MOPAC internal coordinates of N, CA, C and O (Angstrom, degrees):
PM7 1SCF
backbone

  N    0.0000 0     0.00 0     0.00 0    0    0    0
  C    1.4535 1     0.00 0     0.00 0    1    0    0
  C    1.5394 1   105.29 1     0.00 0    2    1    0
  O    1.2310 1   123.28 1   -46.72 1    3    2    1
  N    1.3000 1   111.33 1   133.28 1    3    2    1
  C    1.4191 1   122.18 1  -178.28 1    5    3    2
  C    1.5384 1   111.86 1   -84.23 1    6    5    3
  O    1.2310 1   120.74 1   -56.88 1    7    6    5
  N    1.3388 1   116.20 1   123.12 1    7    6    5
  C    1.5333 1   123.63 1   179.02 1    9    7    6
  C    1.5774 1   108.66 1   -81.08 1   10    9    7
  O    1.2310 1   121.18 1   -58.39 1   11   10    9
  N    1.2814 1   115.34 1   121.61 1   11   10    9
  C    1.4064 1   123.67 1   178.50 1   13   11   10
  C    1.4991 1   105.18 1  -107.33 1   14   13   11
  O    1.2310 1   123.52 1   -61.00 1   15   14   13
  N    1.3631 1   110.86 1   119.00 1   15   14   13
  C    1.5884 1   123.51 1   173.22 1   17   15   14
  C    1.4404 1   113.01 1   -92.89 1   18   17   15
  O    1.2310 1   120.52 1   -71.84 1   19   18   17
  N    1.3301 1   116.62 1   108.16 1   19   18   17
  C    1.4072 1   121.50 1   170.60 1   21   19   18
  C    1.5476 1   110.29 1  -101.24 1   22   21   19
  O    1.2310 1   120.75 1   -64.80 1   23   22   21
  N    1.3000 1   116.18 1   115.20 1   23   22   21
  C    1.4492 1   124.03 1  -177.59 1   25   23   22
  C    1.5115 1   108.79 1  -108.41 1   26   25   23
  O    1.2310 1   120.35 1   -27.86 1   27   26   25
  N    1.2616 1   116.93 1   152.14 1   27   26   25
  C    1.4758 1   121.47 1   175.90 1   29   27   26
  C    1.6509 1    98.49 1   -86.18 1   30   29   27
  O    1.2310 1   125.49 1   -42.08 1   31   30   29
  N    1.4438 1   107.06 1   137.92 1   31   30   29
  C    1.2603 1   114.23 1  -178.70 1   33   31   30
  C    1.5814 1   119.33 1   -80.33 1   34   33   31
  O    1.2310 1   115.36 1   -20.81 1   35   34   33
  N    1.2172 1   126.41 1   159.19 1   35   34   33
  C    1.4418 1   122.35 1  -179.21 1   37   35   34
  C    1.5070 1   111.47 1   -58.23 1   38   37   35
  O    1.2310 1   122.76 1   141.99 1   39   38   37
  N    1.3248 1   112.32 1   -38.01 1   39   38   37
  C    1.6107 1   115.61 1  -178.59 1   41   39   38
  C    1.4486 1   108.47 1   -59.74 1   42   41   39
  O    1.2310 1   119.36 1   131.72 1   43   42   41
  N    1.2720 1   118.83 1   -48.28 1   43   42   41
  C    1.4929 1   119.66 1   179.36 1   45   43   42
  C    1.5603 1   111.06 1   -63.29 1   46   45   43
  O    1.2310 1   117.23 1   143.65 1   47   46   45
  N    1.2502 1   122.88 1   -36.35 1   47   46   45
  C    1.4218 1   126.45 1   178.01 1   49   47   46
  C    1.5392 1   109.96 1   -65.94 1   50   49   47
  O    1.2310 1   122.65 1   141.21 1   51   50   49
  N    1.3528 1   112.52 1   -38.79 1   51   50   49
  C    1.5045 1   116.37 1   179.19 1   53   51   50
  C    1.5243 1   109.20 1   -69.60 1   54   53   51
  O    1.2310 1   118.09 1   140.73 1   55   54   53
  N    1.2982 1   121.24 1   -39.27 1   55   54   53
  C    1.4495 1   124.86 1   179.04 1   57   55   54
  C    1.3955 1   109.45 1   -62.99 1   58   57   55
  O    1.2310 1   118.38 1   139.94 1   59   58   57
  N    1.3882 1   120.70 1   -40.06 1   59   58   57
  C    1.5345 1   129.30 1   179.39 1   61   59   58
  C    1.4527 1   106.61 1   -63.48 1   62   61   59
  O    1.2310 1   119.97 1   131.12 1   63   62   61
  N    1.3847 1   117.66 1   -48.88 1   63   62   61
  C    1.4122 1   122.24 1  -177.09 1   65   63   62
  C    1.4912 1   110.78 1   -65.07 1   66   65   63
  O    1.2310 1   114.91 1   142.28 1   67   66   65
  N    1.2086 1   127.25 1   -37.72 1   67   66   65
  C    1.4569 1   132.33 1  -174.44 1   69   67   66
  C    1.4515 1   103.25 1   -73.45 1   70   69   67
  O    1.2310 1   119.20 1   128.71 1   71   70   69
  N    1.3790 1   119.12 1   -51.29 1   71   70   69
  C    1.4957 1   119.56 1  -177.50 1   73   71   70
  C    1.4770 1   113.09 1   -63.15 1   74   73   71
  O    1.2310 1   119.54 1   139.91 1   75   74   73
  N    1.4232 1   118.49 1   -40.09 1   75   74   73
  C    1.4426 1   115.39 1   173.58 1   77   75   74
  C    1.5029 1   116.59 1   -67.59 1   78   77   75
  O    1.2310 1   119.24 1   150.82 1   79   78   77
  N    1.3066 1   119.06 1   -29.18 1   79   78   77
  C    1.3736 1   123.52 1   177.30 1   81   79   78
  C    1.4825 1   110.82 1   -62.40 1   82   81   79
  O    1.2310 1   120.30 1   134.03 1   83   82   81
  N    1.3739 1   117.04 1   -45.97 1   83   82   81
  C    1.3397 1   126.35 1   177.08 1   85   83   82
  C    1.5366 1   112.71 1   -65.33 1   86   85   83
  O    1.2310 1   118.52 1   139.17 1   87   86   85
  N    1.2824 1   120.43 1   -40.83 1   87   86   85
  C    1.4020 1   125.70 1   172.11 1   89   87   86
  C    1.4408 1   112.58 1   -60.55 1   90   89   87
  O    1.2310 1   119.40 1   129.92 1   91   90   89
  N    1.2532 1   118.74 1   -50.08 1   91   90   89
  C    1.5428 1   125.75 1  -179.71 1   93   91   90
  C    1.4809 1   109.74 1   -59.43 1   94   93   91
  O    1.2310 1   120.42 1   138.78 1   95   94   93
  N    1.4423 1   116.80 1   -41.22 1   95   94   93
  C    1.4609 1   124.80 1  -176.37 1   97   95   94
  C    1.5763 1   106.50 1   -61.77 1   98   97   95
  O    1.2310 1   122.11 1   137.61 1   99   98   97
  N    1.4356 1   113.57 1   -42.39 1   99   98   97
  C    1.4280 1   119.12 1  -179.15 1  101   99   98
  C    1.4555 1   113.62 1   -68.68 1  102  101   99
  O    1.2310 1   120.44 1   142.79 1  103  102  101
  N    1.3443 1   116.77 1   -37.21 1  103  102  101
  C    1.3686 1   115.11 1  -178.50 1  105  103  102
  C    1.5007 1   111.23 1   -78.26 1  106  105  103
  O    1.2310 1   118.90 1   157.13 1  107  106  105
  N    1.3442 1   119.70 1   -22.87 1  107  106  105
  C    1.5915 1   119.82 1   170.67 1  109  107  106
  C    1.4860 1   106.64 1   -62.62 1  110  109  107
  O    1.2310 1   120.04 1   131.45 1  111  110  109
  N    1.3674 1   117.53 1   -48.55 1  111  110  109
  C    1.4677 1   120.21 1  -175.22 1  113  111  110
  C    1.5022 1   112.98 1   -60.71 1  114  113  111
  O    1.2310 1   119.05 1   144.88 1  115  114  113
  N    1.4732 1   119.42 1   -35.12 1  115  114  113
  C    1.4467 1   123.01 1   177.54 1  117  115  114
  C    1.6187 1   105.64 1   -71.93 1  118  117  115
  O    1.2310 1   121.16 1   134.86 1  119  118  117
  N    1.2270 1   115.39 1   -45.14 1  119  118  117
  C    1.5362 1   114.96 1  -175.21 1  121  119  118
  C    1.5724 1   112.27 1   -68.57 1  122  121  119
  O    1.2310 1   119.48 1   140.04 1  123  122  121
  N    1.3703 1   118.60 1   -39.96 1  123  122  121
  C    1.3985 1   116.29 1   174.17 1  125  123  122
  C    1.5865 1   116.51 1   -72.36 1  126  125  123
  O    1.2310 1   121.58 1   166.52 1  127  126  125
  N    1.2032 1   114.59 1   -13.48 1  127  126  125
  C    1.4739 1   117.24 1   176.09 1  129  127  126
  C    1.4798 1   111.48 1   -77.16 1  130  129  127
  O    1.2310 1   121.40 1   149.26 1  131  130  129
  N    1.3732 1   114.93 1   -30.74 1  131  130  129
  C    1.5028 1   120.25 1  -178.18 1  133  131  130
  C    1.6774 1   113.65 1   -93.75 1  134  133  131
  O    1.2310 1   123.08 1   149.14 1  135  134  133
  N    1.4035 1   111.70 1   -30.86 1  135  134  133
  C    1.3723 1   110.89 1  -170.81 1  137  135  134
  C    1.6555 1   110.27 1  -127.41 1  138  137  135
  O    1.2310 1   118.46 1   -30.00 1  139  138  137
  N    1.1868 1   120.53 1   150.00 1  139  138  137
  C    1.4330 1   127.96 1   178.18 1  141  139  138
  C    1.4755 1   102.66 1   -91.30 1  142  141  139
  O    1.2310 1   122.83 1    -3.62 1  143  142  141
  N    1.4385 1   112.19 1   176.38 1  143  142  141
  C    1.4001 1   114.14 1   178.00 1  145  143  142
  C    1.5626 1   103.99 1  -155.44 1  146  145  143
  O    1.2310 1   121.35 1   -29.51 1  147  146  145
  N    1.4378 1   115.03 1   150.49 1  147  146  145
  C    1.3959 1   126.19 1   174.85 1  149  147  146
  C    1.5739 1   110.67 1   -84.44 1  150  149  147
  O    1.2310 1   120.62 1   -48.64 1  151  150  149
  N    1.3330 1   116.42 1   131.36 1  151  150  149
  C    1.4484 1   120.74 1   177.28 1  153  151  150
  C    1.5521 1   109.68 1   -83.41 1  154  153  151
  O    1.2310 1   120.42 1   -12.99 1  155  154  153
  N    1.2419 1   116.81 1   167.01 1  155  154  153
  C    1.3877 1   121.62 1   176.02 1  157  155  154
  C    1.4984 1   116.14 1   -56.44 1  158  157  155
  O    1.2310 1   119.99 1   143.97 1  159  158  157
  N    1.2952 1   117.63 1   -36.03 1  159  158  157
  C    1.5083 1   119.68 1   177.63 1  161  159  158
  C    1.5409 1   112.14 1   -78.08 1  162  161  159
  O    1.2310 1   118.80 1  -179.09 1  163  162  161
  N    1.2748 1   119.90 1     0.91 1  163  162  161
  C    1.4692 1   121.13 1   176.00 1  165  163  162
  C    1.5583 1   114.15 1    97.65 1  166  165  163
  O    1.2310 1   121.46 1   170.94 1  167  166  165
  N    1.3301 1   114.81 1    -9.06 1  167  166  165
  C    1.3565 1   113.72 1   177.00 1  169  167  166
  C    1.5913 1   115.35 1   -79.70 1  170  169  167
  O    1.2310 1   120.06 1   -17.69 1  171  170  169
  N    1.1967 1   117.49 1   162.31 1  171  170  169
  C    1.4766 1   121.24 1  -173.34 1  173  171  170
  C    1.4687 1   113.08 1  -109.08 1  174  173  171
  O    1.2310 1   117.35 1   -44.62 1  175  174  173
  N    1.2710 1   122.65 1   135.38 1  175  174  173
  C    1.5116 1   123.61 1  -178.94 1  177  175  174
  C    1.5923 1   103.21 1  -112.77 1  178  177  175
  O    1.2310 1   125.55 1   -55.45 1  179  178  177
  N    1.2567 1   106.94 1   124.55 1  179  178  177
  C    1.5026 1   113.12 1  -176.44 1  181  179  178
  C    1.4677 1   112.18 1   -67.63 1  182  181  179
  O    1.2310 1   120.28 1   -19.79 1  183  182  181
  N    1.3465 1   117.07 1   160.21 1  183  182  181
  C    1.4315 1   122.79 1  -179.34 1  185  183  182
  C    1.5719 1   108.15 1   -66.18 1  186  185  183
  O    1.2310 1   121.13 1   -32.71 1  187  186  185
  N    1.2958 1   115.45 1   147.29 1  187  186  185
  C    1.4394 1   122.42 1   176.44 1  189  187  186
  C    1.5511 1   112.55 1    66.66 1  190  189  187
  O    1.2310 1   118.07 1  -168.80 1  191  190  189
  N    1.3304 1   121.29 1    11.20 1  191  190  189
  C    1.3933 1   124.85 1   179.68 1  193  191  190
  C    1.6128 1   110.43 1   -75.61 1  194  193  191
  O    1.2310 1   120.58 1   -36.50 1  195  194  193
  N    1.1930 1   116.50 1   143.50 1  195  194  193
  C    1.4745 1   118.53 1   175.74 1  197  195  194
  C    1.3809 1   116.03 1   -60.09 1  198  197  195
  O    1.2310 1   118.43 1   140.31 1  199  198  197
  N    1.3429 1   120.60 1   -39.69 1  199  198  197
  C    1.5235 1   125.84 1   177.48 1  201  199  198
  C    1.4980 1   110.29 1   -60.05 1  202  201  199
  O    1.2310 1   118.39 1   133.80 1  203  202  201
  N    1.3550 1   120.68 1   -46.20 1  203  202  201
  C    1.4773 1   124.45 1   179.43 1  205  203  202
  C    1.4635 1   108.66 1   -62.28 1  206  205  203
  O    1.2310 1   118.17 1   129.65 1  207  206  205
  N    1.2558 1   121.09 1   -50.35 1  207  206  205
  C    1.4514 1   124.84 1  -175.01 1  209  207  206
  C    1.5641 1   106.54 1   -63.57 1  210  209  207
  O    1.2310 1   118.53 1   136.15 1  211  210  209
  N    1.2576 1   120.41 1   -43.85 1  211  210  209
  C    1.4364 1   121.35 1   178.45 1  213  211  210
  C    1.5891 1   112.34 1   -63.72 1  214  213  211
  O    1.2310 1   120.11 1   132.49 1  215  214  213
  N    1.2919 1   117.39 1   -47.51 1  215  214  213
  C    1.5166 1   122.43 1   172.74 1  217  215  214
  C    1.5291 1   116.88 1   -50.01 1  218  217  215
  O    1.2310 1   123.69 1   134.68 1  219  218  217
  N    1.4265 1   110.53 1   -45.32 1  219  218  217
  C    1.4276 1   121.25 1  -179.74 1  221  219  218
  C    1.4467 1   113.53 1   -64.38 1  222  221  219
  O    1.2310 1   120.92 1   131.64 1  223  222  221
  N    1.4354 1   115.86 1   -48.36 1  223  222  221
  C    1.3764 1   121.33 1   175.23 1  225  223  222
  C    1.4204 1   116.34 1   -58.59 1  226  225  223
  O    1.2310 1   119.39 1   131.48 1  227  226  225
  N    1.3252 1   118.77 1   -48.52 1  227  226  225
  C    1.4514 1   127.10 1   173.11 1  229  227  226
  C    1.5607 1   109.89 1   -45.22 1  230  229  227
  O    1.2310 1   120.98 1   130.98 1  231  230  229
  N    1.3084 1   115.73 1   -49.02 1  231  230  229
  C    1.4205 1   119.74 1   177.49 1  233  231  230
  C    1.4005 1   117.15 1   -57.17 1  234  233  231
  O    1.2310 1   121.69 1   136.09 1  235  234  233
  N    1.3969 1   114.37 1   -43.91 1  235  234  233
  C    1.4522 1   120.47 1  -178.10 1  237  235  234
  C    1.5158 1   108.32 1   -75.38 1  238  237  235
  O    1.2310 1   116.72 1   133.35 1  239  238  237
  N    1.3068 1   123.83 1   -46.65 1  239  238  237
  C    1.4456 1   128.80 1  -166.13 1  241  239  238
  C    1.6426 1   109.74 1   -81.37 1  242  241  239
  O    1.2310 1   122.61 1   141.81 1  243  242  241
  N    1.3125 1   112.60 1   -38.19 1  243  242  241
  C    1.4753 1   114.60 1  -171.78 1  245  243  242
  C    1.6410 1   108.99 1  -107.68 1  246  245  243
  O    1.2310 1   121.10 1   123.56 1  247  246  245
  N    1.1813 1   115.51 1   -56.44 1  247  246  245
  C    1.4985 1   119.55 1  -171.03 1  249  247  246
  C    1.4513 1   115.72 1   -62.67 1  250  249  247
  O    1.2310 1   120.74 1   132.37 1  251  250  249
  N    1.2974 1   116.19 1   -47.63 1  251  250  249
  C    1.5478 1   121.17 1   175.87 1  253  251  250
  C    1.5191 1   113.04 1   -52.41 1  254  253  251
  O    1.2310 1   123.10 1   123.85 1  255  254  253
  N    1.4643 1   111.66 1   -56.15 1  255  254  253
  C    1.4078 1   111.11 1  -178.30 1  257  255  254
  C    1.5069 1   115.06 1   -64.72 1  258  257  255
  O    1.2310 1   120.27 1   147.41 1  259  258  257
  N    1.3770 1   117.08 1   -32.59 1  259  258  257
  C    1.5317 1   117.42 1   176.28 1  261  259  258
  C    1.5644 1   111.77 1   -60.28 1  262  261  259
  O    1.2310 1   118.43 1   137.74 1  263  262  261
  N    1.2914 1   120.61 1   -42.26 1  263  262  261
  C    1.3979 1   124.96 1   177.14 1  265  263  262
  C    1.4776 1   113.05 1   -65.69 1  266  265  263
  O    1.2310 1   121.43 1   135.59 1  267  266  265
  N    1.3254 1   114.87 1   -44.41 1  267  266  265
  C    1.4832 1   120.15 1   178.87 1  269  267  266
  C    1.4635 1   110.09 1   -67.96 1  270  269  267
  O    1.2310 1   117.77 1   144.79 1  271  270  269
  N    1.3651 1   121.86 1   -35.21 1  271  270  269
  C    1.5137 1   118.94 1   172.75 1  273  271  270
  C    1.5150 1   117.37 1   -63.35 1  274  273  271
  O    1.2310 1   120.07 1   150.54 1  275  274  273
  N    1.3117 1   117.47 1   -29.46 1  275  274  273
  C    1.4034 1   123.14 1   177.10 1  277  275  274
  C    1.5605 1   108.24 1   -68.47 1  278  277  275
  O    1.2310 1   122.57 1   130.44 1  279  278  277
  N    1.5278 1   112.69 1   -49.56 1  279  278  277
  C    1.3556 1   118.87 1   178.82 1  281  279  278
  C    1.6601 1   112.85 1   -57.57 1  282  281  279
  O    1.2310 1   123.28 1   135.68 1  283  282  281
  N    1.3765 1   111.32 1   -44.32 1  283  282  281
  C    1.4686 1   111.94 1  -175.35 1  285  283  282
  C    1.5482 1   107.94 1   -76.72 1  286  285  283
  O    1.2310 1   115.55 1   158.21 1  287  286  285
  N    1.2141 1   126.04 1   -21.79 1  287  286  285
  C    1.4542 1   124.83 1   168.40 1  289  287  286
  C    1.4083 1   110.45 1   -56.64 1  290  289  287
  O    1.2310 1   120.21 1   138.35 1  291  290  289
  N    1.3341 1   117.20 1   -41.65 1  291  290  289
  C    1.4039 1   119.50 1  -178.86 1  293  291  290
  C    1.4409 1   115.43 1   -73.55 1  294  293  291
  O    1.2310 1   120.75 1   137.29 1  295  294  293
  N    1.3378 1   116.17 1   -42.71 1  295  294  293
  C    1.4633 1   122.95 1  -177.32 1  297  295  294
  C    1.5611 1   108.10 1   -68.42 1  298  297  295
  O    1.2310 1   120.16 1   137.62 1  299  298  297
  N    1.2649 1   117.30 1   -42.38 1  299  298  297
  C    1.3899 1   119.64 1  -179.93 1  301  299  298
  C    1.6312 1   120.83 1   -52.45 1  302  301  299
  O    1.2310 1   125.01 1   156.76 1  303  302  301
  N    1.3370 1   107.99 1   -23.24 1  303  302  301
  C    1.4764 1   116.82 1   176.02 1  305  303  302
  C    1.5443 1   110.69 1   -64.94 1  306  305  303
  O    1.2310 1   119.53 1   152.81 1  307  306  305
  N    1.2099 1   118.50 1   -27.19 1  307  306  305
  C    1.4423 1   122.02 1  -171.67 1  309  307  306
  C    1.5968 1   111.98 1  -105.83 1  310  309  307
  O    1.2310 1   118.97 1   164.64 1  311  310  309
  N    1.3110 1   119.57 1   -15.36 1  311  310  309
  C    1.5372 1   117.78 1  -172.21 1  313  311  310
  C    1.5018 1   106.46 1  -104.49 1  314  313  311
  O    1.2310 1   123.71 1   -42.49 1  315  314  313
  N    1.4265 1   110.48 1   137.51 1  315  314  313
  C    1.3831 1   120.63 1   169.25 1  317  315  314
  C    1.5143 1   120.20 1    50.83 1  318  317  315
  O    1.2310 1   123.01 1  -119.94 1  319  318  317
  N    1.3335 1   111.85 1    60.06 1  319  318  317
  C    1.5478 1   116.87 1  -174.15 1  321  319  318
  C    1.4967 1   120.28 1   -63.49 1  322  321  319
  O    1.2310 1   122.45 1   179.91 1  323  322  321
  N    1.3642 1   112.91 1    -0.09 1  323  322  321
  C    1.5452 1   112.03 1  -177.95 1  325  323  322
  C    1.4275 1   109.40 1   -79.15 1  326  325  323
  O    1.2310 1   119.89 1   156.21 1  327  326  325
  N    1.4526 1   117.81 1   -23.79 1  327  326  325
  C    1.4854 1   122.30 1  -176.62 1  329  327  326
  C    1.5404 1   109.23 1   -91.22 1  330  329  327
  O    1.2310 1   120.99 1   -13.57 1  331  330  329
  N    1.1811 1   115.72 1   166.43 1  331  330  329
  C    1.5494 1   121.88 1  -177.99 1  333  331  330
  C    1.6439 1    99.99 1   -78.71 1  334  333  331
  O    1.2310 1   124.56 1   -21.16 1  335  334  333
  N    1.3833 1   108.85 1   158.84 1  335  334  333
  C    1.4335 1   122.89 1  -170.14 1  337  335  334
  C    1.5682 1   104.14 1   -61.30 1  338  337  335
  O    1.2310 1   119.04 1   136.32 1  339  338  337
  N    1.3161 1   119.44 1   -43.68 1  339  338  337
  C    1.4025 1   124.08 1  -174.42 1  341  339  338
  C    1.5391 1   112.63 1   -57.88 1  342  341  339
  O    1.2310 1   124.50 1   129.19 1  343  342  341
  N    1.3870 1   108.96 1   -50.81 1  343  342  341
  C    1.5394 1   113.35 1   172.66 1  345  343  342
  C    1.5291 1   119.14 1   -57.65 1  346  345  343
  O    1.2310 1   120.96 1   137.09 1  347  346  345
  N    1.3043 1   115.76 1   -42.91 1  347  346  345
  C    1.2809 1   126.52 1   171.90 1  349  347  346
  C    1.5112 1   120.69 1   -51.64 1  350  349  347
  O    1.2310 1   126.88 1   135.94 1  351  350  349
  N    1.4263 1   104.37 1   -44.06 1  351  350  349
  C    1.4785 1   115.19 1  -178.51 1  353  351  350
  C    1.5236 1   116.37 1   -72.54 1  354  353  351
  O    1.2310 1   121.68 1   139.77 1  355  354  353
  N    1.3873 1   114.39 1   -40.23 1  355  354  353
  C    1.4355 1   125.56 1   171.03 1  357  355  354
  C    1.5114 1   113.99 1   -55.58 1  358  357  355
  O    1.2310 1   125.14 1   131.17 1  359  358  357
  N    1.2974 1   107.73 1   -48.83 1  359  358  357
  C    1.5771 1   112.47 1  -177.03 1  361  359  358
  C    1.6148 1   108.43 1   -68.80 1  362  361  359
  O    1.2310 1   122.71 1   136.90 1  363  362  361
  N    1.4205 1   112.42 1   -43.10 1  363  362  361
  C    1.4510 1   110.68 1  -177.39 1  365  363  362
  C    1.5005 1   111.42 1   -71.55 1  366  365  363
  O    1.2310 1   117.56 1   150.03 1  367  366  365
  N    1.3048 1   122.25 1   -29.97 1  367  366  365
  C    1.4536 1   122.07 1  -176.56 1  369  367  366
  C    1.6978 1   103.24 1   -70.39 1  370  369  367
  O    1.2310 1   120.53 1   135.29 1  371  370  369
  N    1.3436 1   116.60 1   -44.71 1  371  370  369
  C    1.4406 1   110.94 1  -178.08 1  373  371  370
  C    1.4853 1   112.90 1   -65.57 1  374  373  371
  O    1.2310 1   118.53 1   145.38 1  375  374  373
  N    1.3170 1   120.40 1   -34.62 1  375  374  373
  C    1.3954 1   125.66 1  -177.89 1  377  375  374
  C    1.5759 1   110.34 1   -64.90 1  378  377  375
  O    1.2310 1   121.88 1   128.99 1  379  378  377
  N    1.3466 1   114.00 1   -51.01 1  379  378  377
  C    1.3875 1   117.94 1  -177.72 1  381  379  378
  C    1.6093 1   115.75 1   -72.55 1  382  381  379
  O    1.2310 1   121.06 1   146.36 1  383  382  381
  N    1.3289 1   115.57 1   -33.64 1  383  382  381
  C    1.4396 1   116.30 1   171.65 1  385  383  382
  C    1.5827 1   113.98 1   -69.36 1  386  385  383
  O    1.2310 1   122.79 1   150.74 1  387  386  385
  N    1.2705 1   112.26 1   -29.26 1  387  386  385
  C    1.4238 1   115.09 1   176.79 1  389  387  386
  C    1.4733 1   113.67 1   -66.42 1  390  389  387
  O    1.2310 1   121.80 1   146.22 1  391  390  389
  N    1.3881 1   114.16 1   -33.78 1  391  390  389
  C    1.4789 1   120.03 1  -175.97 1  393  391  390
  C    1.5523 1   104.92 1   -76.59 1  394  393  391
  O    1.2310 1   123.45 1   135.86 1  395  394  393
  N    1.3749 1   110.98 1   -44.14 1  395  394  393
  C    1.6648 1   115.13 1  -178.04 1  397  395  394
  C    1.5247 1   107.27 1   -63.86 1  398  397  395
  O    1.2310 1   116.06 1   136.43 1  399  398  397
  N    1.2696 1   125.08 1   -43.57 1  399  398  397
  C    1.4934 1   123.56 1   176.72 1  401  399  398
  C    1.4240 1   117.26 1   -62.90 1  402  401  399
  O    1.2310 1   123.74 1   146.51 1  403  402  401
  N    1.4372 1   110.43 1   -33.49 1  403  402  401
  C    1.5818 1   113.51 1   177.47 1  405  403  402
  C    1.4767 1   108.56 1   -63.89 1  406  405  403
  O    1.2310 1   120.66 1   134.79 1  407  406  405
  N    1.2786 1   116.34 1   -45.21 1  407  406  405
  C    1.4091 1   121.30 1  -178.71 1  409  407  406
  C    1.4387 1   117.72 1   -61.88 1  410  409  407
  O    1.2310 1   122.47 1   139.90 1  411  410  409
  N    1.3348 1   112.87 1   -40.10 1  411  410  409
  C    1.4835 1   128.25 1   175.63 1  413  411  410
  C    1.4817 1   111.21 1   -66.17 1  414  413  411
  O    1.2310 1   120.47 1   138.35 1  415  414  413
  N    1.3838 1   116.71 1   -41.65 1  415  414  413
  C    1.4559 1   120.00 1   167.87 1  417  415  414
  C    1.4582 1   121.44 1   -60.02 1  418  417  415
  O    1.2310 1   123.14 1   141.39 1  419  418  417
  N    1.3165 1   111.59 1   -38.61 1  419  418  417
  C    1.5345 1   112.58 1   175.45 1  421  419  418
  C    1.5060 1   111.79 1   -72.42 1  422  421  419
  O    1.2310 1   121.58 1   141.87 1  423  422  421
  N    1.3374 1   114.58 1   -38.13 1  423  422  421
  C    1.5550 1   108.82 1   175.31 1  425  423  422
  C    1.5994 1   114.83 1   -67.60 1  426  425  423
  O    1.2310 1   120.27 1   146.25 1  427  426  425
  N    1.2706 1   117.08 1   -33.75 1  427  426  425
  C    1.4919 1   120.96 1   175.22 1  429  427  426
  C    1.5124 1   107.75 1   -62.52 1  430  429  427
  O    1.2310 1   118.91 1   132.64 1  431  430  429
  N    1.4050 1   119.69 1   -47.36 1  431  430  429
  C    1.4803 1   120.09 1  -179.03 1  433  431  430
  C    1.6147 1   111.86 1   -57.71 1  434  433  431
  O    1.2310 1   127.41 1   141.08 1  435  434  433
  N    1.3795 1   103.34 1   -38.92 1  435  434  433
  C    1.6483 1   110.45 1  -175.14 1  437  435  434
  C    1.5717 1   105.46 1   -63.67 1  438  437  435
  O    1.2310 1   120.53 1   137.94 1  439  438  437
  N    1.4229 1   116.58 1   -42.06 1  439  438  437
  C    1.4258 1   114.85 1  -178.41 1  441  439  438
  C    1.5139 1   115.02 1   -72.90 1  442  441  439
  O    1.2310 1   120.10 1   157.40 1  443  442  441
  N    1.3094 1   117.42 1   -22.60 1  443  442  441
  C    1.4674 1   117.06 1   179.62 1  445  443  442
  C    1.5634 1   107.61 1   -80.20 1  446  445  443
  O    1.2310 1   120.39 1   144.31 1  447  446  445
  N    1.3405 1   116.86 1   -35.69 1  447  446  445
  C    1.4510 1   119.99 1  -179.09 1  449  447  446
  C    1.6172 1   105.82 1   -71.98 1  450  449  447
  O    1.2310 1   120.73 1   149.75 1  451  450  449
  N    1.3336 1   116.21 1   -30.25 1  451  450  449
  C    1.4816 1   118.93 1  -178.92 1  453  451  450
  C    1.4645 1   108.14 1   -70.09 1  454  453  451
  O    1.2310 1   118.85 1   139.71 1  455  454  453
  N    1.3245 1   119.79 1   -40.29 1  455  454  453
  C    1.4201 1   118.47 1  -172.68 1  457  455  454
  C    1.5999 1   115.81 1   -87.18 1  458  457  455
  O    1.2310 1   123.98 1  -174.32 1  459  458  457
  N    1.3140 1   109.98 1     5.68 1  459  458  457
  C    1.4939 1   109.58 1   175.72 1  461  459  458
  C    1.4882 1   112.83 1   -95.32 1  462  461  459
  O    1.2310 1   120.10 1   180.00 1  463  462  461

């Protein structure tokens, strides 16, 4: 029996990553327009303030991908050693960040539904 390997292409993973990034950013904007948040120094950021929106978007757009890239760099060492490291890293990064953004999106949706 012939084994047929159907893999998700990098293009589809990139589209999923970009769409989830946009959805997460929209959820952040909706959440910050309704709720304020406490900062690490103890100060309070009011709901719908530009500082709160910018801090939340920086977390989603910069911090999460940075942490995922470090994790993906480690995982790519062990995955599919027939390919070059660069190709393994890109594929692993797109796959892991799509999973992370999916989980984050579900969590944001839950918070939005809970606050209504």
